Structures are given as C-alpha cells and as structure tokens.
C-alpha positions in Angstrom: 71.9 60.4 -37.8 70.3 61.0 -34.4 72.4 60.3 -31.4 70.6 58.4 -28.7 72.1 58.7 -25.2 72.7 55.4 -23.5 70.6 54.7 -20.4 72.3 56.0 -17.2 71.2 52.9 -15.3 70.0 49.5 -16.4 66.5 50.1 -15.0 66.2 53.1 -17.4 66.0 50.7 -20.4 62.4 50.0 -19.7 61.3 53.6 -19.0 62.9 56.8 -17.9 62.3 60.5 -17.2 63.9 61.3 -20.5 61.3 59.2 -22.3 58.6 61.1 -20.4 60.2 64.4 -21.5 60.1 63.2 -25.2 56.4 62.3 -24.9 55.3 65.6 -23.4 57.5 67.8 -25.6 60.6 68.7 -23.6 62.1 69.2 -20.2 60.1 72.3 -19.3 56.7 70.7 -19.9 57.8 67.7 -18.0 58.8 69.8 -15.0 55.5 71.6 -15.2 53.5 68.4 -15.2 55.7 67.2 -12.3 54.8 70.3 -10.4 51.1 69.8 -11.1 51.4 66.2 -9.8 53.3 67.3 -6.7 50.8 70.0 -5.7 47.8 67.8 -4.7 50.1 65.2 -3.1 51.9 67.9 -1.0 48.5 69.1 0.0 47.7 65.6 1.2 51.0 65.5 3.0 49.7 68.2 5.3 46.1 67.0 5.5 46.7 63.4 6.5 47.1 64.3 10.2 44.6 64.4 13.0 43.9 67.9 14.4 45.3 67.0 17.8 48.9 66.9 16.4 49.3 63.1 16.1 51.7 61.8 13.5 51.1 62.2 9.7 49.9 58.9 8.4 51.8 59.1 5.1 53.3 61.6 2.7 52.3 60.6 -0.8 54.6 63.2 -2.5 57.6 61.2 -1.4 56.6 58.4 -3.9 56.3 60.7 -6.9 59.7 62.3 -6.2 61.3 59.0 -5.5 60.3 57.5 -8.9 61.1 60.7 -10.7 64.6 60.7 -9.3 65.1 57.0 -9.8 64.0 57.1 -13.4 66.2 60.2 -14.3 69.9 61.0 -14.7 71.6 62.8 -11.8 71.8 65.9 -14.0 68.0 66.2 -13.7 67.9 65.7 -10.0 68.5 69.4 -8.9 65.7 70.6 -11.1 63.3 68.0 -9.8 64.2 68.7 -6.2 64.0 72.5 -6.6 60.6 72.2 -8.2 59.4 69.9 -5.4 60.7 72.4 -2.8 59.1 75.4 -4.5 55.7 73.7 -4.7 56.0 72.6 -1.1 56.6 76.2 -0.1 53.6 77.3 -2.1 51.3 74.7 -0.7 52.6 75.5 2.9 51.9 79.2 2.3 48.4 78.4 1.1 47.7 76.4 4.2 49.0 79.3 6.5 51.8 77.2 7.9 54.4 78.8 10.2 57.2 80.6 8.4 60.1 80.2 10.8 63.3 78.8 9.3 62.9 75.6 11.2 59.3 75.1 10.0 60.2 75.9 6.4 63.0 73.4 6.5 60.8 70.8 8.0 58.3 71.4 5.2 60.7 71.2 2.2 63.7 69.1 3.2 62.6 65.6 4.6 60.8 64.5 1.4 63.6 65.3 -1.0 66.1 63.6 1.3 63.8 60.6 1.3 63.4 60.6 -2.5 67.2 61.0 -3.1 68.2 58.3 -0.6 65.5 55.9 -1.9 66.5 56.4 -5.5 70.2 55.8 -4.8 69.5 52.8 -2.6 67.1 51.3 -5.2 69.7 51.8 -8.0 72.2 49.9 -5.9 69.8 47.1 -5.1 68.4 46.7 -8.6 71.1 46.8 -11.2 69.2 45.1 -14.1 66.4 46.3 -16.4 63.1 46.4 -14.6 60.9 43.4 -15.2 57.6 42.1 -14.0 59.5 39.9 -11.6 58.4 39.3 -8.0 62.0 39.4 -6.7 62.4 43.1 -7.7 59.4 44.2 -5.7 60.8 43.7 -2.2 64.0 45.5 -3.3 62.0 48.5 -4.4 60.1 48.5 -1.1 63.3 48.3 0.8 64.7 51.2 -1.2 61.6 53.3 -0.4 61.7 52.3 3.3 65.4 53.2 3.7 64.7 56.5 2.0 61.9 57.1 4.5 64.3 56.4 7.4 66.8 58.9 6.0 64.1 61.6 5.7 62.9 60.9 9.2 66.4 61.2 10.6 66.8 64.6 8.9 63.4 65.7 10.3 64.4 64.6 13.8 67.6 66.5 13.6 65.7 69.6 12.5 63.4 69.3 15.6 66.2 68.9 18.1 66.0 71.5 20.8 62.2 71.9 20.5 61.2 68.6 22.1 59.5 65.6 20.6 56.1 66.0 19.1 55.1 62.5 20.3 55.9 60.6 23.5 59.6 60.5 22.6 62.2 61.2 20.0 62.2 57.5 19.2 58.5 57.5 18.5 58.9 60.6 16.3 61.7 58.8 14.4 59.6 55.7 13.8 56.4 57.5 13.0 58.2 59.8 10.5 59.9 56.8 9.0 56.6 55.1 8.5 55.0 58.3 7.1 57.7 58.9 4.5 58.3 55.2 3.7 54.6 54.5 3.2 54.3 57.5 0.9 57.3 56.4 -1.1 55.9 52.9 -1.6 52.3 53.8 -2.1 52.6 56.5 -4.7 56.0 55.2 -6.0 54.5 51.9 -7.1 51.7 53.6 -9.0 54.0 56.1 -10.6 56.5 53.4 -11.6 53.8 51.2 -13.2 52.5 54.1 -15.3 56.0 55.3 -16.3 57.3 52.0 -17.5 57.3 51.1 -21.2 57.2 47.3 -20.6 53.4 47.3 -20.5 53.3 48.1 -24.3 52.8 45.0 -26.4 52.2 42.6 -23.5 48.5 41.4 -23.6 48.6 40.5 -19.9 49.3 44.1 -19.0 46.3 45.5 -20.9 43.0 46.2 -19.3 40.7 43.4 -20.2 37.4 44.6 -18.7 36.4 48.2 -18.0 33.4 46.7 -16.1 35.6 44.9 -13.7 37.7 48.1 -13.2 34.6 50.2 -12.6 33.2 47.5 -10.1 36.4 47.5 -8.1 36.5 51.4 -8.0 32.8 51.5 -6.9 33.5 48.9 -4.2 36.5 50.9 -2.8 34.5 54.2 -3.0 31.6 52.5 -1.2 34.0 51.7 1.7 34.9 55.4 1.8 31.2 56.3 1.8 30.6 54.0 4.8 33.6 55.7 6.6 32.1 59.1 5.9 28.6 58.1 7.2 30.1 57.0 10.5 32.4 60.1 10.9 30.5 61.1 14.1 30.0 57.6 15.4 32.3 55.3 17.5 34.5 53.7 15.0 37.3 51.1 14.7 40.2 51.7 12.3 39.9 48.4 10.6 36.3 48.7 9.5 37.1 50.3 6.1 40.0 47.9 5.3 37.8 44.9 6.0 35.2 46.2 3.5 37.6 47.2 0.8 40.0 44.2 1.2 38.1 41.7 -1.0 37.8 44.3 -3.8 41.6 45.0 -3.8 42.5 41.3 -3.8 40.1 40.8 -6.7 41.7 43.7 -8.5 45.2 42.1 -8.0 44.0 39.0 -9.8 41.9 40.6 -12.5 43.4 44.0 -13.3 46.9 44.8 -14.7 49.3 46.1 -12.1 49.1 49.8 -13.0 45.3 49.7 -12.4 45.4 47.4 -9.4 48.0 49.6 -7.7 46.1 52.8 -8.6 42.9 51.5 -7.0 45.0 50.4 -4.0 46.5 53.9 -3.7 43.0 55.4 -4.1 41.8 53.4 -1.1 44.9 54.2 1.0 44.5 57.9 0.4 40.7 57.7 1.0 41.2 55.7 4.2 44.0 58.1 5.5 42.0 61.2 4.7 38.7 60.0 6.3 40.3 58.6 9.4 42.3 61.8 10.1 39.2 63.9 9.8 36.8 62.0 12.0 34.7 63.9 14.6 33.5 60.8 16.5 35.4 58.8 19.0 37.6 55.8 18.3 37.5 52.5 20.2 41.3 53.1 20.5 41.6 56.3 22.5 45.3 56.9 22.4 46.0 58.8 19.1 49.6 57.6 19.0 48.6 54.0 19.3 45.8 54.5 16.8 48.0 56.2 14.2 50.5 53.4 14.6 47.8 50.8 13.9 46.5 52.9 10.9 50.0 53.1 9.5 50.4 49.3 9.9 47.2 48.8 7.9 48.3 51.3 5.3 51.6 49.4 5.0 49.7 46.1 4.5 47.5 47.6 1.8 50.6 49.3 0.1 52.9 46.3 0.0 50.6 43.2 -0.3 48.8 44.5 -3.5 52.2 45.5 -4.9 53.7 42.1 -4.5 50.4 40.2 -5.3 49.6 42.0 -8.5 53.2 41.7 -9.8 53.4 38.1 -8.8 50.0 37.2 -10.4 50.9 39.0 -13.6 54.3 37.4 -13.8 52.7 34.0 -13.3 50.1 34.8 -15.9 52.8 35.8 -18.4 54.8 32.7 -17.7 51.7 30.4 -18.2 50.7 32.2 -21.3 54.2 32.0 -22.8 54.4 28.4 -21.8 51.1 27.7 -23.5 52.2 29.5 -26.6 55.5 27.6 -26.7 53.6 24.3 -26.2 51.2 25.1 -29.0 54.1 26.1 -31.2 55.9 22.9 -30.3 52.8 20.8 -31.0 52.4 22.6 -34.4 56.1 22.0 -35.2 55.8 18.3 -34.3 52.8 17.9 -36.4 54.6 19.6 -39.3 57.5 17.3 -38.9 55.2 14.3 -38.8 53.5 15.5 -41.9 56.9 15.9 -43.6 57.9 12.4 -42.4 54.6 11.0 -43.8 55.3 12.7 -47.1 58.8 11.4 -47.2 57.6 7.9 -46.4 55.0 8.2 -49.2 57.7 9.4 -51.6 60.0 6.7 -50.5 57.3 4.0 -51.0 56.5 5.5 -54.5 60.2 5.4 -55.4 60.5 1.8 -54.1 57.5 0.7 -56.2 58.9 2.5 -59.3 62.3 0.9 -58.7 60.7 -2.5 -58.3 58.8 -2.1 -61.5 62.0 -1.0 -63.3 63.8 -4.0 -61.9 61.0 -6.4 -63.0 60.6 -4.9 -66.4 64.3 -4.2 -67.0 66.7 -6.5 -65.2 64.2 -9.2 -64.6 63.2 -9.5 -68.3 66.8 -9.3 -69.4 67.8 -12.1 -67.0 64.9 -14.3 -68.3 66.0 -13.7 -71.9 69.6 -14.5 -71.1 68.5 -17.7 -69.5 66.6 -18.7 -72.6 69.7 -17.9 -74.8 72.0 -19.9 -72.5 69.5 -22.8 -72.6 69.4 -22.8 -76.4 73.2 -22.5 -76.6 73.6 -25.4 -74.2 71.5 -27.6 -76.3 73.5 -26.8 -79.4 77.0 -26.8 -77.9 79.6 -29.4 -77.6 79.7 -31.5 -74.4 82.9 -29.7 -73.3 81.1 -26.3 -73.4 77.9 -27.6 -71.7 79.6 -27.6 -68.2 80.5 -23.9 -68.5 77.0 -23.1 -69.7 75.5 -25.0 -66.8 77.6 -22.9 -64.4 76.5 -19.7 -66.2 72.9 -20.8 -66.1 73.2 -21.5 -62.3 74.7 -18.0 -61.7 72.0 -16.3 -63.8 69.3 -18.1 -61.8 70.9 -17.0 -58.5 70.9 -13.4 -59.8 67.3 -13.8 -60.9 66.3 -15.1 -57.5 68.1 -12.3 -55.7 66.5 -9.8 -58.0 63.0 -11.3 -57.3 63.7 -11.0 -53.5 64.7 -7.4 -53.9 61.6 -6.7 -55.9 59.4 -8.4 -53.3 61.1 -6.6 -50.5 60.7 -3.2 -52.2 57.2 -3.8 -53.5 55.3 -6.8 -52.0 53.4 -8.6 -54.7 49.6 -7.9 -54.6 49.8 -5.2 -52.0 48.9 -2.4 -54.4 46.6 -4.3 -56.7 45.0 -7.2 -54.7 45.0 -5.7 -51.1 46.5 -6.3 -47.7 45.1 -9.8 -47.1 46.6 -11.1 -50.4 49.9 -9.5 -49.5 49.9 -11.1 -46.0 49.2 -14.5 -47.5 52.1 -14.1 -49.9 54.3 -13.0 -46.9 53.3 -16.2 -45.0 54.3 -18.3 -48.0 57.5 -16.3 -48.4 58.4 -16.8 -44.7 57.7 -20.5 -44.9 60.0 -20.9 -47.9 62.8 -18.6 -46.9 62.8 -18.9 -43.1 61.0 -22.2 -42.4 58.4 -20.2 -40.3 54.8 -21.3 -40.7 52.5 -18.3 -40.3 48.8 -18.6 -39.6 47.0 -15.6 -41.2 43.5 -14.6 -39.9 42.1 -11.4 -41.6 38.7 -9.9 -40.8 38.4 -6.4 -42.2 37.0 -4.5 -45.2 39.7 -3.8 -47.7 37.8 -0.8 -49.0 38.2 1.0 -45.7 42.0 0.7 -45.8 44.0 3.6 -47.3 47.0 2.6 -49.3 49.4 4.1 -46.7 47.7 2.0 -44.0 48.1 -1.2 -46.1 51.8 -0.5 -46.7 52.4 0.3 -43.0 50.6 -2.8 -41.7 52.5 -5.0 -44.1 55.8 -3.6 -43.2 55.1 -3.8 -39.4 54.0 -7.5 -39.7 57.0 -8.3 -41.8 59.3 -6.7 -39.2 57.7 -8.5 -36.3 57.8 -11.9 -38.1 61.5 -11.3 -38.9 61.9 -10.6 -35.1 60.3 -14.0 -34.4 62.7 -15.7 -36.8 65.7 -14.1 -35.1 64.8 -14.4 -31.5 61.9 -16.6 -30.7 63.3 -20.0 -31.7 60.1 -21.4 -33.0 58.7 -22.5 -36.4 55.2 -21.2 -36.0 53.6 -17.8 -35.5 50.1 -16.3 -35.7 49.0 -13.0 -37.3 45.5 -11.7 -36.7 44.2 -8.5 -38.4 40.7 -7.4 -37.4 38.6 -4.3 -37.9 37.2 -2.8 -34.7 35.1 0.3 -35.5 37.4 3.0 -36.7 40.4 1.1 -35.6 42.4 -1.8 -37.2 43.8 -4.2 -34.6 46.9 -6.3 -35.4 48.2 -9.1 -33.2 51.4 -11.0 -34.0 52.2 -13.7 -31.5 54.5 -16.7 -31.0 55.1 -19.3 -28.2 58.9 -19.0 -28.3 61.4 -18.2 -25.6 60.2 -14.7 -25.0 62.6 -12.0 -23.6 63.1 -9.8 -20.6 62.1 -6.6 -22.2 63.5 -4.2 -19.5 67.0 -5.5 -20.1 66.9 -6.2 -23.8 65.1 -3.0 -24.8 67.3 -0.6 -22.8 70.6 -2.6 -22.5 73.7 -1.4 -24.2 73.7 -4.4 -26.6 70.0 -4.3 -27.3 69.1 -6.1 -30.5 65.5 -4.9 -30.4 65.9 -1.7 -32.4 63.2 -3.0 -34.8 60.6 -2.8 -32.0 61.4 0.9 -31.4 61.1 1.5 -35.1 57.7 -0.1 -35.1 56.7 2.0 -32.1 57.8 5.2 -33.8 55.8 4.4 -37.0 52.7 3.5 -35.0 52.9 6.6 -32.9 53.3 8.8 -35.9 49.9 7.8 -37.2 48.2 8.1 -33.8 48.1 4.3 -33.0 49.1 2.2 -30.0 51.7 -0.5 -29.6 51.8 -3.0 -26.7 54.2 -5.9 -26.0 53.3 -8.8 -23.7 56.3 -11.0 -23.1 58.3 -12.8 -20.4 61.2 -15.3 -20.5 59.8 -18.7 -21.5 56.3 -17.4 -22.2 56.5 -16.3 -25.8 55.7 -12.8 -27.1 52.5 -11.1 -28.1 52.6 -7.8 -30.0 49.3 -5.9 -30.1 48.8 -2.9 -32.3 45.9 -0.6 -33.0 45.9 1.8 -36.0 43.3 4.4 -36.8 41.4 3.8 -40.0 40.6 7.6 -40.2 43.6 9.8 -39.9 43.1 12.4 -37.2 43.8 16.0 -38.0 46.1 16.5 -35.0 48.1 13.4 -33.9 49.2 13.0 -30.4 52.8 12.5 -29.6 52.2 11.0 -26.2 51.4 7.4 -27.2 54.1 5.3 -25.5 55.5 1.9 -26.3 54.0 -0.1 -23.5 55.4 -3.4 -22.4 54.1 -5.9 -19.9 55.4 -9.2 -18.6 
C-alpha cells in the first residue's frame, strides 16, 4: 500500500510543490525546471531599471520563489533558495555585474529573504485550503507585500556605509519594497493559478474561447507596439496603461483567472521593460518621481486584475451552482408532484374498487337480509314482529350508511355519466343531507375533461360546499363551471356571513384547513385559487384548472385572498 504524506499546510491540499515533482518525474527535474523559470525572470530583475540608476520597477523572480516556497515543505526550502541564488549569480555574471562581496550579496540575498518571509507570512494568514474566494486574495497580497518589505530592509542594511542610491535611505527602502512586493504579487499570482489543482473539473475555470484569449493578447501587445513606436518621442507613463486597461478588464470577466492574470503579467512586464528603455524624454523629468508613478501603475495592474478575476470567477461559480441547485430542486419537486399524482390516482382507483365491492358485496347482502326479515315478519307471531321491526330499522340504517360511504368514495355517475351529472347528484345530496340548496350551472364540453380533472373538480366543489354548510350559515349556494379556452373555471359562492381570512386562515385555531388542502391540490396541477370574502359579505371561491396538463408545473401559484 502506498503511503501518501499528509499536506504540511492546509493550503497544500489544493496544489503543492510535491504534486509538481510527481508530474515532472521527481525532485531533480522539478528543480531544473524551477531554475529554467528563474533565469529569464532574474534577467528581467536586472533589466527593469533605467540606465541613469533609478530604482528597479519590479523584480519578477520574487513571485516565482515566493509561490515555490509557499507550496512546498520547509525541507524543500534550502534547495529552492540555493538554486535561486546560483541562477542569480550566473545571470549576474552574464550581465557583467560587479563582483564585490557587497554586490554579490545584493544580487542574491534580498529576493530569497522576500520569498521566505512572504511564504511564512501567507501561511500564517491563510490557514485553510486555497479556494477561489475573494477574501483570500488580499491576504496573499499582504503576504507578498510584507515579504517585499523584509527583502528591502535586508538590501538597505547591505548598502549601509555606501550612501543611498536615491534621494535618501527612506526612498531606497520604499522603492525596494515596491520593487520586491510588486514582483511577488505579479508573478506570484500567475504561478499560483497555474500550480493549483482546483481548476481541474470546474467548468468556470476552463478556457471557453481561444479567440477571446487571442484578442486580449493582441490588444495588450498592440499597447506595447505603440510604446515602442514612441520610444524616442515625448511620452507620459500612463499612455500604455490607458490603452491596455480595457483589454485587461475584459479578460478578467471573460477569461479564467490563470489566463487573465497571465495576460496582466505580460502587460506589466512589457510596460516595465519598454518604459525603462526609452530614449525620448518624459513629461515627468524627475526619474525618482517617474519610477514611483510607474510602480503605482504596476501595483494597480497587479492587484486589481487579481482581485477582479477571482471575484468574478467566484461569483460565476456561485451563480452556476445556484442555478444547478434550483434546476435540481425544480426537477425534484416535479418528481414529487408526479409521485403525488400517481398516488392520488392509485387512491382513487382503490376507492372506486372498494365502493364497487361494498355495493356488490355488503350492499347486496343487506338488501337480501332486508327481504328475508320482511318475509319473516309477515309470517311471524305478533310478539316477534316488534323485534323484527327493530332489526329491519337497524339494517336500513346500516344500508343508508353504506350507501353514503359508497357515494363518498365513488360519486355516482362521475365515472360513467360525467362531471355535470355528478355535480347534479351532489346538489341533490347536499339538499337532502345538509338542507343546502345548490344551483348548478355547467357550460363545458365533457369530452375535453380528463378523468383526473373530473375527480378533482368534484372533490373540490364538494369540499367547498361542506365549508359553506359549516361556516356560512345560509341555505343556498351557487356553483358555476365554465370552459374558457384551455382552462376550466369553477366558482363556488354564497351570501353568508363571510370571514376575516387573515385571522381565520393563519390563527392558531383556524378551522379553514380544507381551503389550504384545496389550494395545494389546485397548485399541484398548475391552476389558480382565489378567495374573495369579508365579514358580512359572503364568500366567493374562484378556481382555474388547466384542461391540458403542462409538462412542467410551476410551484409558485399562491393561494390569493381578497376582501
């Protein structure tokens, strides 16, 4: 069984230097690739400075070392730092740099100090697995900035005794801080995005359009071409950022973070290289002021795309996940409604079967028993006739109860004769049983009504009429059923005492549960249910049911009530 070492730090669970080593075939190939990556960045560290000795704009190699240290165990740190120092010495020798001890230390020490301090600080600030979360971006930027400050302090200490390179030691400290911090943030963000594993399997982190990527790159390179064209002309430091800015913002919204930040880093390096190799004059003559402004612009283009791309991607992921959850919820609700309709259909089928069994079984048996009792009564002695009369009375009560049960479970005529005949029977039944006179007005084509619609309408009308009997205090009600296009309208009204629906529907002792039951059943088939009522003004229940069952039924149809 293979032993897998636990991550040294929580942020390593989403990508680490050890994972990189596995992908490239071991520690030695990984260090070789690290050296190859450091070489051009260390070359840029020395080239991003104007010939007059003004401050270096940024040191990109600090970002690569920062992320390599952050994403690796401390046991790997000595090797990474030594490789970085050796490559720095090699690049310095190739550029014919001074070889005094002080100059050598200045060439190889500040960047490792920056990387180590930035890695330690970021580990302390972010102690959870790395996510595409906007709150982690400022912490990573702060870690890189504090690492830059540490490296700048070391560089300043190494220069003590030789005098400041700028107007003062304070200026040297601040410019060195900006140079190392900007390098750590600019290249660190790009390196981190390409090293992380969280991009795998997340559609929002995949490149959706190569054409858009190519367009943004061409736009950024065009800004560089314009900068090159005007190398010998009077120039303002913000011309290139103004040209490239819209493309970088577009990239933050349309490209995944690793590509958006790569293009942003490309522009920053392009801008820094071109502005430090100009031959023409600047509108800002003081090189120290000019370099400070350039570093400010680089800081904006390093941090804003970092935060914007991560924030936009996080929002896109949240919206996509929410849409997927909503779609799944709607699908589950539709599945539940389908199950409920199937259960209701099965229940109705069982009710009808039970009613038939009661009618053909118990009903026929009771009728036969009544006939036997009648014959026995006619042929019995007068003393036994009284007992037989009581038995006949009890049998008739049982027979009436059985008939009511059969009618309640399977309304007469509903399945064979249609809805109108069943409603007419219901009106006669309510008149006999509850002393409620019901006026029935039906205007629809029976052939357009599905069986489940007929059953539903009958049950709803019966429930509402029972509600009239219980609460309205009247002896007359009206039922209107009318076809309206693809809808069937049902109105049940009375002129009774009405009710204050806000109190009675939501009160603790509400007796209107039947109305909620009606509303649920209507909603399940995609219909509407409205109640118009007020105290002393009667009640009017208005329903609309679809004659054609929709493939996806909405769950947003409310029970609306109006006074």
